[in-house]
C-alpha positions as CSV (number, residue, x, y, z in Angstrom):
1,M,77.3,21.7,-23.2
2,A,78.4,24.8,-23.8
3,A,75.8,27.0,-26.4
4,K,77.6,28.2,-29.9
5,A,77.6,31.9,-30.2
6,S,75.7,34.2,-33.0
7,S,77.3,34.1,-35.9
8,S,75.6,37.4,-36.5
9,S,74.3,40.2,-33.7
10,S,73.2,43.2,-36.5
11,S,70.3,40.5,-37.5
12,P,67.5,39.7,-35.2
13,S,66.6,36.6,-37.4
14,S,70.3,35.4,-36.6
15,T,70.4,36.4,-32.6
16,G,69.7,33.3,-31.1
17,G,67.2,31.3,-33.0
18,F,63.9,32.2,-31.8
19,F,64.4,32.8,-28.2
20,G,66.9,35.9,-29.4
21,P,66.8,39.4,-28.9
22,I,64.7,39.7,-31.3
23,H,62.0,42.4,-30.9
24,G,60.5,44.0,-34.3
25,P,58.8,42.9,-37.8
26,S,59.5,38.9,-37.5
27,Q,57.2,35.6,-37.4
28,S,59.2,35.3,-34.3
29,G,57.8,38.1,-32.2
30,R,54.2,37.2,-33.8
31,M,54.8,33.8,-32.2
32,A,56.6,35.0,-28.8
33,A,53.2,37.2,-28.5
34,L,51.2,34.2,-28.7
35,M,52.7,32.2,-26.8
36,L,53.0,35.6,-24.0
37,A,49.3,36.1,-24.5
38,P,47.0,37.5,-23.7
39,G,48.0,40.3,-21.3
40,P,50.5,43.3,-22.0
41,R,53.7,41.3,-22.4
42,A,52.5,40.0,-25.1
43,L,51.3,43.4,-26.6
44,A,54.8,44.8,-25.6
45,M,56.2,42.0,-28.4
46,L,53.8,43.3,-31.0
47,K,54.7,46.9,-30.5
48,E,56.6,47.1,-33.4
49,A,55.5,44.5,-35.1
50,D,54.7,45.1,-39.0
51,D,51.5,45.1,-40.6
52,H,51.3,40.9,-41.2
53,E,48.1,39.4,-41.8
54,S,48.2,37.4,-38.8
55,T,49.8,40.0,-36.9
56,A,45.8,41.5,-36.4
57,M,44.3,38.7,-35.8
58,V,47.4,37.8,-32.7
59,R,47.2,41.3,-31.5
60,M,43.0,40.6,-30.6
61,I,44.2,37.1,-28.9
62,C,46.8,40.0,-26.9
63,G,44.1,42.0,-25.9
64,G,41.9,39.4,-24.8
65,R,39.2,39.8,-27.5
66,F,39.2,36.2,-28.3
67,C,35.2,36.8,-29.6
68,E,36.2,38.5,-32.2
69,V,38.7,36.4,-33.4
70,L,36.3,33.8,-34.1
71,E,33.4,36.1,-35.6
72,A,36.3,37.3,-37.8
73,S,37.5,34.3,-38.9
74,T,36.0,32.2,-42.0
75,I,38.1,28.9,-41.0
76,F,36.0,29.2,-37.5
77,K,33.3,29.8,-39.4
78,R,33.7,27.0,-41.8
79,L,34.4,24.2,-38.7
80,R,31.6,25.4,-36.4
81,D,28.9,25.1,-39.1
82,A,30.4,21.5,-40.0
83,C,28.9,20.5,-36.2
84,R,26.0,22.1,-36.4
85,E,24.1,18.6,-36.2
86,S,26.5,16.7,-34.6
87,V,30.7,17.1,-33.4
88,E,32.6,13.7,-33.8
89,A,36.4,13.9,-33.4
90,E,37.0,12.2,-36.9
91,C,34.7,15.1,-39.2
92,L,36.3,17.9,-36.9
93,A,39.6,16.1,-37.8
94,S,39.0,16.0,-41.9
95,E,37.2,19.1,-41.8
96,V,40.9,20.9,-39.7
97,S,43.1,19.0,-42.8
98,K,40.5,20.1,-45.6
99,C,41.1,24.3,-44.1
100,K,44.9,23.4,-43.9
101,E,45.2,23.0,-47.4
102,K,43.9,26.4,-48.7
103,C,44.4,29.1,-45.7
104,P,48.0,29.7,-43.4
105,R,48.6,27.8,-40.8
106,E,49.0,31.0,-38.7
107,E,45.8,31.3,-38.9
108,L,44.9,27.8,-37.9
109,L,46.8,28.2,-35.0
110,C,45.3,31.6,-33.7
111,V,42.2,30.6,-33.8
112,S,42.8,26.7,-32.2
113,V,44.7,29.6,-29.2
114,A,41.4,32.1,-29.2
115,S,39.1,28.9,-28.7
116,L,40.9,27.3,-25.8
117,L,41.8,30.6,-24.3
118,L,37.5,31.7,-24.3
119,F,37.2,27.6,-23.1
120,M,39.3,28.8,-20.3
121,Q,37.3,32.0,-19.9
122,Q,34.4,29.9,-19.3
123,N,35.2,26.9,-17.4
124,F,38.7,28.6,-14.8
125,T,39.0,32.1,-14.6
126,G,35.6,33.8,-16.0
127,P,33.9,36.4,-16.2
128,P,31.8,34.0,-18.6
129,L,29.8,34.9,-21.1
130,D,26.5,35.9,-21.9
131,A,24.0,33.7,-23.4
132,K,23.4,35.6,-26.4
133,T,27.2,35.6,-26.6
134,E,27.6,32.0,-26.2
135,A,25.2,31.5,-29.0
136,K,26.7,33.2,-31.6
137,I,30.1,31.3,-30.7
138,V,29.2,27.4,-29.8
139,P,26.4,25.9,-31.9
140,P,23.3,25.4,-29.5
141,T,23.2,21.5,-30.2
142,S,27.1,20.9,-29.7
143,Q,27.0,20.5,-25.8
144,K,26.4,16.9,-25.0
145,D,27.9,15.7,-28.0
146,A,31.0,18.0,-27.5
147,L,31.3,16.6,-23.7
148,D,31.4,13.1,-24.9
149,E,34.2,13.7,-26.8
150,L,36.3,14.9,-24.2
151,V,35.2,11.9,-22.0
152,L,38.5,9.8,-22.4
153,A,39.8,6.0,-20.8
154,G,36.5,6.1,-19.8
155,E,36.7,8.1,-16.8
156,D,33.9,11.0,-15.3
157,I,34.6,14.4,-16.3
158,G,34.2,17.4,-14.5
159,Y,30.8,19.0,-13.5
160,N,29.0,22.2,-15.1
161,I,31.4,22.1,-18.0
162,K,30.7,25.0,-19.9
163,S,31.2,25.7,-24.3
164,A,32.9,22.1,-24.7
165,F,32.8,22.4,-28.0
166,L,35.4,25.1,-27.9
167,L,38.4,22.9,-26.2
168,V,37.0,20.0,-28.6
169,L,38.0,22.4,-31.8
170,A,41.2,23.5,-30.5
171,R,42.4,19.8,-29.5
172,A,41.3,18.6,-33.2
173,I,43.3,21.7,-34.8
174,L,46.3,21.5,-32.6
175,R,46.2,18.1,-32.6
176,N,46.4,18.0,-36.5
177,G,49.2,20.7,-36.7
178,C,51.6,19.2,-33.9
179,E,51.5,15.6,-36.0
180,E,52.9,18.1,-39.2
181,S,55.4,19.7,-37.3
182,K,57.0,16.9,-35.6
183,N,59.6,16.1,-38.3
184,E,60.3,19.8,-39.4
185,G,63.8,21.7,-37.9
186,C,66.8,21.6,-38.1
187,D,69.8,20.9,-36.3
188,S,71.1,23.5,-34.1
189,E,74.9,23.1,-35.5
190,E,73.4,23.4,-39.0
191,K,72.0,27.0,-37.8
192,G,74.6,28.0,-35.7
193,D,72.2,29.8,-33.2
194,N,71.8,30.0,-29.7
195,S,70.4,26.5,-28.4
196,V,71.4,23.0,-27.8
197,V,74.0,21.4,-29.7
198,G,72.5,18.6,-31.9
199,V,68.9,19.3,-30.6
200,K,66.4,20.0,-33.5
201,V,65.8,23.8,-33.3
202,Q,62.1,24.4,-34.5
203,P,60.8,27.4,-36.5
204,P,58.6,30.2,-34.7
205,L,55.4,28.7,-35.9
206,N,56.6,24.7,-34.6
207,F,57.6,25.8,-31.9
208,C,54.2,27.5,-30.7
209,W,52.1,25.1,-32.3
210,H,53.6,22.2,-29.6
211,L,53.2,24.6,-27.0
212,W,50.2,25.5,-27.2
213,T,49.1,21.4,-28.0
214,S,50.9,20.8,-24.6
215,R,48.8,23.4,-22.9
216,M,45.5,22.1,-24.1
217,C,46.9,18.7,-22.6
218,V,47.3,19.7,-19.4
219,I,43.7,22.1,-19.3
220,H,42.1,19.0,-20.6
221,Q,43.8,17.0,-17.6
222,K,42.5,19.5,-15.1
223,L,38.9,18.2,-16.0
224,F,39.3,14.9,-14.8
225,N,39.4,13.7,-11.0
226,V,42.2,11.1,-12.2
227,N,45.6,11.1,-14.4
228,V,44.3,9.5,-18.6
229,P,47.2,8.1,-20.2
230,Q,45.7,10.1,-23.9
231,L,46.6,13.6,-22.5
232,Q,50.0,12.7,-20.4
233,R,52.2,11.4,-23.4
234,P,51.5,14.7,-25.7
235,S,51.5,17.1,-22.8
236,L,54.8,15.7,-21.3
237,Q,56.4,15.3,-24.5
238,G,55.7,18.6,-25.9
239,Y,56.8,20.6,-22.7
240,Q,60.7,18.3,-22.9
241,R,61.1,19.3,-26.5
242,C,60.7,22.8,-25.3
243,V,62.4,22.5,-22.1
244,E,65.4,20.8,-24.3
245,L,65.8,24.2,-26.5
246,I,65.5,26.9,-23.6
247,S,68.5,24.6,-21.5
248,G,70.9,25.5,-23.8
249,L,70.4,29.2,-23.5
250,E,73.2,32.0,-22.8
251,T,70.7,34.1,-20.6
252,S,72.2,37.1,-21.1
253,K,72.0,37.5,-24.3
254,L,68.1,37.8,-24.3
255,H,65.5,40.0,-24.5
256,P,63.4,40.6,-21.4
257,G,60.5,39.7,-22.9
258,F,61.9,36.5,-24.4
259,E,63.6,35.7,-20.9
260,E,60.0,35.7,-19.6
261,L,58.3,33.7,-21.9
262,A,61.7,30.7,-21.0
263,V,61.3,31.0,-17.6
264,G,57.2,30.7,-17.6
265,I,57.9,28.0,-20.3
266,L,59.5,26.2,-17.8
267,L,57.0,26.7,-15.0
268,E,54.1,25.3,-16.7
269,C,56.8,22.4,-17.8
270,V,57.0,22.0,-13.6
271,Q,53.7,21.9,-12.9
272,C,52.7,19.9,-15.7
273,Y,55.2,17.3,-14.1
274,L,53.8,17.7,-11.1
275,I,50.3,16.4,-12.6
276,Y,52.0,12.7,-13.3
277,F,53.9,12.6,-10.2
278,K,57.5,13.1,-12.2
279,T,58.4,14.9,-8.9
280,K,62.1,14.5,-9.3
281,D,62.4,16.2,-13.3
282,A,59.7,19.1,-11.8
283,H,62.3,19.4,-9.3
284,R,65.4,20.0,-11.3
285,I,63.4,22.1,-14.0
286,L,62.0,24.8,-11.2
287,E,65.6,25.4,-10.3
288,R,66.7,25.8,-14.0
289,A,63.7,28.3,-13.9
290,I,65.0,29.7,-10.7
291,S,68.1,30.4,-12.1
292,L,66.9,31.6,-15.5
293,S,64.9,33.8,-13.3
294,K,68.2,34.8,-11.1
295,F,65.7,35.1,-8.0
296,H,67.1,34.9,-4.8
297,L,65.1,32.5,-2.5
298,S,66.1,30.9,0.9
299,E,65.0,30.3,4.8
300,T,66.0,31.7,7.6
301,G,65.2,31.6,11.2
302,M,64.5,34.5,13.2
303,L,63.0,35.2,17.1
304,G,59.5,35.5,17.4
305,K,55.7,34.6,18.7
306,R,53.3,32.6,16.6
307,T,50.6,32.8,19.1
308,K,48.4,35.8,21.3
309,F,49.3,34.3,24.4
310,Q,53.0,33.4,23.4
311,V,55.6,34.7,26.6
312,D,58.7,33.7,25.1
313,S,60.4,34.1,21.6
314,K,60.6,31.0,19.3
315,V,62.4,30.1,16.2
316,Q,60.2,31.8,13.2
317,L,60.8,30.2,9.7
318,V,61.2,33.4,7.6
319,I,61.4,33.4,3.4
320,N,63.9,35.6,2.5
321,C,63.0,36.3,-1.1
322,K,64.1,39.0,-4.2
323,S,63.8,39.3,-7.7
324,D,65.8,40.5,-10.0
325,E,65.7,44.3,-10.3
326,K,65.9,44.1,-14.6
327,R,62.8,41.8,-14.3
328,L,61.6,44.1,-11.4
329,S,62.4,47.2,-14.4
330,Y,60.8,45.2,-17.3
331,E,57.1,44.8,-14.9
332,Q,57.6,48.5,-14.3
333,S,57.9,49.5,-17.4
334,T,55.7,47.1,-19.2
335,V,53.2,44.8,-17.0
336,W,52.3,47.9,-14.4
337,P,51.4,51.1,-16.1
338,F,49.4,48.8,-18.6
339,W,47.5,47.9,-16.0
340,S,47.5,50.9,-13.8
341,A,45.5,52.6,-16.2
342,R,42.9,49.9,-16.7
343,L,41.7,48.9,-14.0
344,G,38.8,51.3,-13.5
345,T,37.1,49.7,-16.6
346,I,37.5,46.0,-15.5
347,T,34.8,47.2,-12.3
348,P,32.9,50.1,-11.8
349,S,34.2,49.8,-8.0
350,N,34.7,53.4,-6.5
351,D,36.7,51.9,-3.4
352,M,38.9,50.2,-6.1
353,R,39.4,53.4,-8.5
354,K,40.4,55.2,-4.7
355,G,43.1,53.0,-3.9
356,D,44.6,53.3,-7.6
357,A,44.8,57.1,-7.3
358,K,46.3,56.1,-3.6
359,D,49.4,54.2,-5.7
360,K,49.3,57.0,-8.7
361,A,50.6,59.7,-5.8
362,G,53.3,57.3,-3.9
363,D,51.3,55.0,-1.7
364,K,53.7,52.8,-1.3
365,S,53.3,51.4,2.2
366,E,53.2,48.0,2.8
367,S,50.7,47.4,5.2
368,N,47.8,49.0,2.8
369,D,48.8,46.4,0.0
370,N,48.8,43.5,2.7
371,D,45.4,44.7,3.4
372,G,44.9,45.0,-0.6
373,N,40.4,44.7,-0.1
374,C,40.0,48.3,-0.6
375,Q,42.1,49.1,-3.8
376,F,41.2,45.8,-5.3
377,S,37.7,45.9,-4.3
378,G,36.1,43.8,-7.2
379,V,39.3,43.0,-8.9
380,F,40.5,40.5,-6.9
381,P,39.2,37.8,-4.3
382,E,38.5,39.2,-1.0
383,I,41.6,37.9,1.1
384,A,39.5,36.0,4.6
385,P,41.0,37.5,7.6
386,L,42.6,34.9,10.2
387,D,39.4,34.9,12.7
388,S,41.5,33.4,15.7
389,E,41.8,33.1,19.0
390,Y,44.7,31.5,19.1
391,L,47.3,32.1,16.6
392,L,48.3,35.5,15.4
393,E,47.5,37.0,11.7
394,H,51.6,37.2,11.4
395,I,54.5,36.6,12.6
396,K,55.4,39.3,15.1
397,L,59.3,39.0,15.1
398,D,61.2,40.6,18.1
399,A,62.2,44.0,18.2
400,K,65.8,43.2,17.0
401,A,64.9,40.2,14.5
402,E,62.4,43.1,12.2
403,K,65.6,45.6,12.1
404,E,68.1,42.7,10.8
405,K,64.8,41.8,8.4
406,E,64.7,45.1,7.2
407,K,68.1,44.8,6.5
408,L,68.4,41.2,5.1
409,I,65.1,41.1,2.9
410,D,64.0,43.0,0.5
411,G,60.5,41.1,-0.1
412,R,60.0,42.4,-3.8
413,V,58.7,40.0,-5.5
414,S,57.8,40.0,-9.5
415,L,54.6,38.4,-10.7
416,L,56.8,35.2,-12.6
417,D,58.7,34.5,-9.2
418,R,55.6,34.6,-7.3
419,A,54.8,31.7,-9.3
420,I,58.1,30.0,-8.8
421,M,57.0,30.2,-5.2
422,I,53.6,28.6,-5.9
423,L,55.5,25.8,-7.5
424,K,58.0,25.5,-4.5
425,A,55.0,25.0,-2.3
426,I,53.4,22.7,-4.4
427,S,56.6,20.3,-5.3
428,I,57.5,20.5,-1.5
429,R,54.2,19.4,-0.8
430,K,53.8,16.8,-3.7
431,Q,57.4,14.8,-1.9
432,T,56.4,15.0,0.8
433,M,52.3,14.1,0.6
434,G,51.7,16.6,3.0
435,G,52.3,13.9,6.6
436,D,55.4,16.1,7.2
437,V,54.6,19.3,9.3
438,I,58.2,20.8,8.9
439,A,57.1,20.4,5.0
440,R,53.9,22.0,5.8
441,E,55.3,25.1,7.2
442,Q,57.7,26.0,4.9
443,C,54.9,25.5,1.6
444,L,52.4,27.8,4.3
445,A,55.4,30.1,4.4
446,L,56.0,30.5,0.8
447,L,52.1,31.4,0.2
448,Y,51.6,33.6,2.9
449,T,55.4,35.6,1.7
450,A,53.9,35.1,-1.9
451,I,50.6,36.7,-0.9
452,H,52.1,39.8,1.7
453,K,54.9,40.8,-0.1
454,S,54.3,43.2,-3.4
455,P,56.2,44.9,-5.5
456,S,56.0,48.9,-4.6
457,I,53.8,49.4,-7.6
458,A,50.4,47.9,-6.0
459,S,48.2,48.8,-8.6
460,G,49.8,46.8,-11.3
461,G,52.1,44.3,-9.3
462,R,49.4,41.9,-8.3
463,S,48.6,38.8,-11.4
464,W,44.9,37.6,-10.8
465,G,46.0,34.1,-11.9
466,V,48.9,34.2,-9.1
467,F,47.1,35.7,-6.3
468,S,44.3,33.8,-6.8
469,S,46.2,30.5,-7.3
470,L,48.2,31.8,-4.0
471,L,44.9,32.1,-2.0
472,Y,43.1,29.2,-3.0
473,H,46.4,26.9,-2.5
474,R,46.5,28.5,1.1
475,A,42.8,27.5,1.2
476,M,43.3,23.7,0.9
477,W,45.9,23.5,2.7
478,E,44.6,25.4,5.7
479,A,41.8,23.3,5.9
480,I,42.8,20.4,7.9
481,D,43.7,22.6,10.6
482,S,41.2,23.1,13.0
483,E,42.5,27.0,13.8
484,M,42.7,27.9,10.3
485,S,39.5,25.8,9.1
486,T,37.5,28.8,9.1
487,R,38.8,31.2,6.7
488,S,40.2,28.5,4.9
489,L,36.0,28.1,4.4
490,V,35.5,31.8,4.2
491,Q,38.4,32.1,1.5
492,L,36.5,29.9,-0.8
493,E,33.2,31.2,-0.6
494,N,34.8,34.8,-1.8
495,H,36.6,33.0,-4.4
496,Y,33.6,31.3,-5.8
497,R,31.6,34.7,-5.3
498,H,33.9,36.6,-7.1
499,L,33.7,34.3,-10.3
500,Q,30.5,35.1,-10.3
501,H,30.8,38.7,-10.4
502,E,29.7,40.5,-13.3
503,V,32.3,43.1,-14.6
504,K,32.4,46.1,-17.0
505,S,34.4,44.9,-19.3
506,V,34.3,41.0,-20.1
507,S,37.1,41.5,-23.1
508,L,39.7,43.0,-20.8
509,S,38.7,41.5,-17.7
510,A,39.5,37.8,-19.8
511,C,42.8,39.9,-20.6
512,F,43.7,40.6,-16.7
513,R,42.5,37.3,-15.5
514,L,44.3,35.3,-18.0
515,S,48.0,37.2,-18.2
516,D,49.5,34.5,-16.2
517,A,47.1,31.5,-15.9
518,F,49.2,28.9,-17.5
519,I,52.1,29.7,-14.9
520,S,49.7,29.8,-11.9
521,C,48.3,26.4,-11.3
522,I,44.6,27.8,-11.1
523,Q,41.9,25.4,-11.4
524,P,38.7,24.8,-12.8
525,S,35.5,26.8,-10.9
526,F,34.1,23.6,-10.4
527,K,36.6,22.2,-8.6
528,I,36.6,25.8,-6.4
529,A,32.9,24.5,-6.0
530,L,33.1,21.4,-4.7
531,S,36.1,22.5,-2.7
532,L,33.7,25.1,-0.8
533,A,31.2,22.3,-0.8
534,D,33.4,19.5,0.7
535,G,34.5,22.6,3.3
536,Y,31.0,23.1,4.6
537,K,30.2,19.2,4.9
538,K,34.0,19.0,7.3
539,M,31.7,22.2,9.2
540,N,29.3,20.0,9.4
541,M,27.2,22.5,7.5
542,L,25.5,19.4,5.6
543,Q,22.6,20.9,4.0
544,S,24.6,23.7,2.9
545,A,26.9,20.9,1.5
546,L,24.2,19.5,0.2
547,D,22.8,22.0,-1.5
548,E,26.2,23.1,-3.3
549,F,26.5,19.2,-4.2
550,T,23.3,19.3,-5.6
551,K,24.3,22.6,-8.4
552,L,26.8,20.4,-9.2
553,Q,25.4,17.0,-9.5
554,C,28.0,15.5,-7.9
555,W,26.0,12.4,-7.0
556,P,28.7,10.5,-5.1
557,E,28.7,13.7,-2.6
558,M,24.8,14.3,-2.6
559,I,24.7,10.6,-1.4
560,R,26.6,10.6,1.0
561,C,25.7,14.0,2.2
562,S,21.6,12.7,2.1
563,I,23.2,9.9,4.4
564,L,24.6,11.9,6.6
565,L,21.6,13.7,7.0
566,G,19.5,10.6,7.4
567,R,17.8,10.9,4.1
568,K,19.6,7.7,2.8
569,G,15.6,6.2,1.1
570,A,15.3,9.6,-0.4
571,A,18.4,9.3,-1.9
572,E,17.9,5.4,-3.2
573,E,15.0,6.9,-4.6
574,M,16.2,9.8,-6.8
575,L,19.0,7.2,-7.9
576,L,16.3,4.6,-9.2
577,S,13.9,7.5,-10.4
578,Q,17.0,8.2,-13.1
579,I,17.3,4.8,-13.6
580,K,14.0,4.4,-14.8
581,S,14.2,7.1,-17.1
582,I,17.0,6.0,-18.4
583,E,16.0,2.9,-19.0
584,E,12.3,4.1,-20.3
585,K,14.1,6.2,-23.0
586,S,16.1,3.7,-24.1
587,S,13.6,0.9,-24.9
588,K,12.0,3.2,-27.4
589,T,15.1,4.1,-29.4
590,T,14.9,2.2,-32.4
591,T,18.9,3.2,-33.5
592,Q,21.0,1.1,-31.1
593,G,24.2,2.0,-31.3
594,S,23.8,5.7,-32.2
595,R,25.4,8.4,-30.3
596,S,22.4,9.5,-28.0
597,E,22.1,5.6,-26.7
598,K,25.6,5.7,-26.2
599,R,25.5,8.6,-23.5
600,R,21.9,7.3,-22.2
601,M,23.9,3.7,-21.2
602,R,27.3,5.6,-20.3
603,E,24.3,8.2,-18.2
604,L,23.1,4.4,-17.0
605,A,26.1,3.0,-16.2
606,R,27.0,6.4,-13.5
607,M,23.7,6.1,-11.9
608,Y,24.2,1.8,-11.7
609,C,27.5,2.8,-9.8
610,F,26.2,5.9,-7.6
611,L,23.1,3.5,-6.1
612,G,25.8,1.0,-5.4
613,I,27.2,3.6,-3.4
614,C,24.6,4.2,-1.5
615,K,23.4,0.5,-0.5
616,N,26.8,-0.7,-0.8
617,D,26.2,-3.7,-3.0
618,P,28.5,-5.2,-5.6
619,E,25.9,-6.3,-8.0
620,Y,25.0,-3.0,-8.9
621,F,28.6,-2.0,-9.4
622,L,28.5,-5.0,-11.9
623,K,25.8,-3.6,-13.5
624,S,27.5,-0.2,-14.6
625,W,30.2,-1.9,-15.8
626,L,27.9,-4.2,-18.2
627,A,25.5,-1.1,-18.8
628,S,28.8,0.7,-20.4
629,G,29.7,-1.8,-22.5
630,K,32.3,-2.7,-20.2
631,S,34.5,0.5,-20.8
632,Y,33.8,2.3,-17.4
633,P,37.4,1.9,-14.9
634,K,35.0,3.4,-12.1
635,A,32.9,0.3,-11.5
636,K,36.0,-2.0,-11.4
637,R,37.5,0.0,-9.5
638,L,34.6,0.0,-7.2
639,L,34.1,-3.5,-6.8
640,G,37.7,-3.9,-6.5
641,Q,37.7,-2.2,-3.2
642,Y,34.6,-3.5,-2.2
643,Y,36.5,-7.1,-2.4
644,L,39.8,-5.7,-1.0
645,D,37.6,-4.5,2.4
646,R,36.4,-7.6,2.6
647,R,39.9,-9.1,2.1
648,E,38.4,-11.6,-1.1
649,W,42.3,-11.2,-2.6
650,K,41.7,-12.8,-5.9
651,E,38.6,-11.4,-6.7
652,C,39.9,-7.9,-6.1
653,I,42.6,-8.9,-8.6
654,I,40.6,-9.8,-11.5
655,H,38.1,-6.2,-10.8
656,Y,41.4,-4.5,-10.9
657,R,43.0,-6.2,-13.6
658,D,40.0,-5.1,-15.8
659,A,40.0,-1.7,-14.7
660,L,43.5,-0.8,-15.5
661,E,43.5,-2.3,-18.9
662,I,41.3,0.8,-19.2
663,N,43.3,3.4,-17.3
664,P,47.0,1.9,-16.9
665,I,48.2,5.4,-15.0
666,H,45.5,5.2,-12.4
667,L,48.1,4.8,-9.4
668,E,45.7,3.5,-6.9
669,S,44.6,0.7,-8.8
670,W,48.1,-0.5,-9.1
671,Y,49.0,-0.2,-5.7
672,N,45.8,-1.9,-4.6
673,Q,45.9,-4.5,-7.1
674,G,49.9,-4.7,-5.6
675,I,48.5,-5.0,-2.1
676,A,45.7,-7.8,-2.7
677,A,48.7,-10.2,-4.8
678,M,51.1,-9.7,-1.7
679,E,48.2,-11.2,0.4
680,C,47.5,-14.1,-1.9
681,K,51.0,-14.6,-2.1
682,D,51.2,-14.5,-6.1
683,Y,54.3,-12.1,-6.0
684,D,54.9,-12.4,-9.9
685,V,51.6,-10.1,-9.7
686,A,52.7,-7.6,-6.9
687,K,55.7,-7.1,-8.6
688,V,54.5,-5.7,-11.7
689,A,51.7,-3.7,-9.6
690,F,54.1,-2.2,-7.3
691,S,57.0,-1.5,-10.1
692,R,54.2,0.5,-12.0
693,V,53.4,2.2,-9.1
694,V,57.0,3.1,-8.7
695,T,57.2,4.4,-12.3
696,L,54.1,6.5,-12.1
697,D,55.2,8.0,-8.8
698,S,59.5,7.2,-7.8
699,E,58.8,9.3,-4.7
700,K,56.0,6.7,-3.3
701,G,58.0,5.7,-0.4
702,E,55.4,2.5,0.7
703,A,55.2,1.4,-2.9
704,W,59.1,0.6,-2.6
705,N,58.5,-1.1,0.8
706,N,56.5,-3.1,-0.9
707,L,58.4,-4.0,-3.4
708,A,61.4,-4.7,-1.3
709,A,59.4,-7.3,0.7
710,V,58.4,-8.9,-3.0
711,H,62.1,-9.5,-3.6
712,L,62.7,-10.4,0.0
713,H,59.9,-13.0,-0.6
714,V,61.2,-14.4,-4.0
715,K,65.2,-14.4,-2.4
716,N,66.0,-11.4,-4.6
717,Y,68.3,-10.2,-2.2
718,K,69.5,-7.4,-4.2
719,E,67.1,-5.7,-6.0
720,A,65.5,-6.0,-2.5
721,L,68.1,-3.6,-1.0
722,G,67.7,-1.4,-4.1
723,A,64.1,-1.1,-3.4
724,L,64.7,-0.6,0.3
725,E,67.1,2.6,-0.5
726,Y,64.5,4.1,-1.9
727,A,62.2,3.1,0.3
728,V,64.6,4.7,3.7
729,K,64.6,7.8,1.3
730,H,61.2,8.8,0.3
731,K,59.0,7.3,3.5
732,R,61.8,8.1,6.6
733,K,58.6,7.9,9.0
734,K,57.6,4.4,9.2
735,L,60.9,2.7,9.0
736,E,60.3,-0.2,11.3
737,S,59.8,-2.9,8.3
738,V,62.3,-1.1,7.0
739,G,64.8,-2.6,9.3
740,K,63.2,-6.0,9.6
741,L,63.7,-6.1,5.5
742,L,66.9,-5.2,6.0
743,D,68.5,-7.7,8.2
744,H,67.0,-9.8,5.8
745,C,68.3,-8.5,2.8
746,S,71.9,-8.4,4.6
747,Q,72.0,-12.1,5.3
748,P,74.4,-14.0,3.2
């Protein structure tokens, strides 16, 4: 549907509603800056801002000075003081409601944004705060209570989470304010602005509130290893509201800063949809983002060599990519100069400063930028070289192909478009679940190109979030290849070591690392540590793996490594000692049902689960379930898996049913329950189970195939044929059973 034209082009407030060519003293400008925060793009939005009381606070957030925002806020001090004894969601929500009556909503939003970004600095990007500074911001006694509040659907939260209070606080404020914003807004037909006709237009503050609430939910979700229902709905709904507004924009009328914001929000939405297996919607929105960004991205084949001993040239996959000149020009004038002038204060490395001097002198050679490790020493994770006796570091194209490539492929890629390439690769991988060799080559080609193709000004042309994410995802996908697994491990070591580095300016480093964090698919630091430890285990470096897992207190992997090292008895003794200690503390507790007692019982349930894994004894899984007060779904999933392996189908169904009552979006549980139900010919249960699987992940071909088989058994031939069409579409490689089912379905 065509968007309505603006009624006036002279007034900033009437040119396109929120996403118009606004760049000056307005709430829209402040809120746009807050949504872009932190970094130079956000600061550019505030360049001509007025002296509104919220502008100073927004400017501090845009500059990465999150601690200063919180220390200066009376609202934050009041909420922190309310949590000095204990952190309880209901109490915090009540305090937030009282604060809303006495202070501007903008200030509340700024406090929540600063809290969330500081939490991300602590747990995702670094550099972490020193102990003294952290103690000023976070109540010292709040950590355990805050971690309890972050646990949802009974699922285990990540390891070594720091400053959990900050996320609890951001969650309390954003959820409270988002409820108030839901019904506000006016129809676009009434406003006459540049948004979609019939869609409610959110005032800038409400729009900003919805976006940050969705961001908070995605960050919270990344702390879990499984999806949880309490975060799925609000994050998807929030991003959907944003997409509905953006989908009707007239891109020709957008200011470059607002255009980057619109594309960035679409990319955030893609990431959220991929987390929850909404791959079709993710692909549709990603294509919209590519169109809005005016990014040219295609694939071609050129003759060249991939291995050191290759004689004849073969067709090699080459990515053709070019960013819009307008976008590159905007970045060159806004982003690159900002960081070029400040990289020297992030790290004291002389090598890096020498590299910057080269850039300023006009050194634009791609080889120096590809190498990158001297001029960016300490600023980015070091790029690990490919130390292979067989493969070349880069594809070597034939002379003729190289000349053709220079003519056809510009290679200049903006920061935003590199994020598009990451999401494109993840989308392809999600659609194929990593099992397609061609798709894997596509993914790696996209990542290699994004890593090694830089804009002409190198010193500011790399984004920490995008570049680190590229290296991380490349490492994860190379880990399964024997020729590349060594580089994968070295890259993870470099990344993990980089996060521990001390820096000269913490706030500026935080601003630099977080400036593109929401669009770049970054992972929490504990997941990088887990990936590193897992890499050690795969390389049979078991003691190193055990040491890393022990630092993280990752008990399941500690147990597996101990067994592989022949120390199963020691692992059992350690777990039994932990269980005994918890039981002794519980026996001395006089206040049953207190928060500390519930925490101990949850920890006891976890220890019983791990002991059950160690002994492979279902009795301990059952003890775990009872100790948790029947609220720990992992215990029931382990019981379900135990009986599934032993082909005791009815027992398996019962245990998965209990687990799914607590976490109803755990895809693997539905799938396994469906398998067990099919085996014992309980087709009603099987139909429900596989239907839920394809609802959660519409591209899971095995589930479509099994759903077709269920319909066939109950003689629903029409439904069976429909399910088979999806099975063929999403699982082309395993079509033996599909052919047999098609024969049955075609019978009269």
